[in-house]
C-alpha positions as CSV (number, residue, x, y, z in Angstrom):
1,M,19.5,11.8,23.8
2,L,18.6,13.5,27.0
3,D,21.2,16.2,26.3
4,L,20.0,16.7,22.8
5,C,16.4,17.1,24.1
6,G,17.6,19.7,26.5
7,Q,19.5,21.6,23.9
8,H,16.6,21.7,21.6
9,A,13.7,22.3,24.1
10,I,12.3,18.9,23.5
11,P,10.5,17.8,26.7
12,S,12.0,14.6,28.2
13,R,12.1,12.6,31.4
14,V,13.6,9.4,32.9
15,D,10.9,7.2,34.3
16,D,9.8,3.6,34.5
17,L,6.9,2.8,32.1
18,S,4.3,0.1,32.6
19,L,3.6,-2.2,29.7
20,T,0.2,-0.6,29.4
21,E,1.8,2.9,29.0
22,A,4.2,1.5,26.4
23,H,1.4,0.0,24.4
24,R,-0.5,3.4,24.4
25,A,2.6,5.4,23.3
26,D,2.3,7.5,20.1
27,E,5.9,6.5,19.2
28,A,8.8,4.8,20.8
29,F,12.5,4.3,20.2
30,C,15.6,2.7,21.7
31,T,19.0,4.3,21.9
32,G,22.4,3.1,23.0
33,T,26.1,3.9,22.6
34,M,26.6,1.9,19.4
35,G,23.0,1.6,18.2
36,E,22.4,5.3,17.7
37,L,18.6,5.6,17.6
38,V,16.1,2.9,16.4
39,S,12.4,3.3,16.1
40,V,10.2,0.7,18.0
41,T,7.1,0.1,16.0
42,E,5.8,-3.0,17.9
43,I,5.9,-4.2,21.5
44,D,4.7,-7.7,22.3
45,G,2.9,-7.9,19.0
46,R,1.0,-4.6,19.5
47,V,1.6,-1.8,17.0
48,I,3.0,1.4,18.4
49,G,1.4,4.6,16.9
50,D,0.8,4.0,13.2
51,G,3.5,1.3,13.0
52,S,6.2,3.6,11.5
53,P,8.8,5.9,13.0
54,G,7.2,9.0,14.4
55,P,8.1,12.7,13.9
56,L,9.9,13.0,17.2
57,T,12.0,9.9,16.5
58,K,12.9,11.2,13.1
59,R,13.8,14.6,14.5
60,L,16.0,13.2,17.2
61,S,17.7,10.9,14.7
62,E,18.5,14.0,12.5
63,L,19.8,15.9,15.5
64,Y,22.0,12.9,16.5
65,S,23.4,12.6,13.0
66,E,24.2,16.3,12.9
67,L,25.9,16.0,16.3
68,T,28.0,13.0,15.4
69,A,29.0,14.6,12.0
70,R,30.1,17.7,13.9
71,E,31.7,16.3,17.0
72,G,32.3,12.6,16.4
73,V,35.6,10.9,16.1
74,V,36.2,8.8,13.0
75,L,37.6,5.3,13.9
76,I,39.5,3.4,11.3
77,S,40.0,-0.3,11.8
78,G,42.6,-2.1,9.9
């Protein structure tokens, strides 16, 4: 995600957040190797933003999908 942000002029940083900062976020998401990108709409019972995936989360998800379609390797299990 950090590389995608850099490639598309989306400001990003790596930092520790306090729980208070997380609660005040406009939007939040989690990402991982296998999980792609998943919106976080609630933390400890508190709604983040308006409770739905935000525009930045949607944009990064689209960029990630485009990247994997273009450069990903198809794995076939059998």
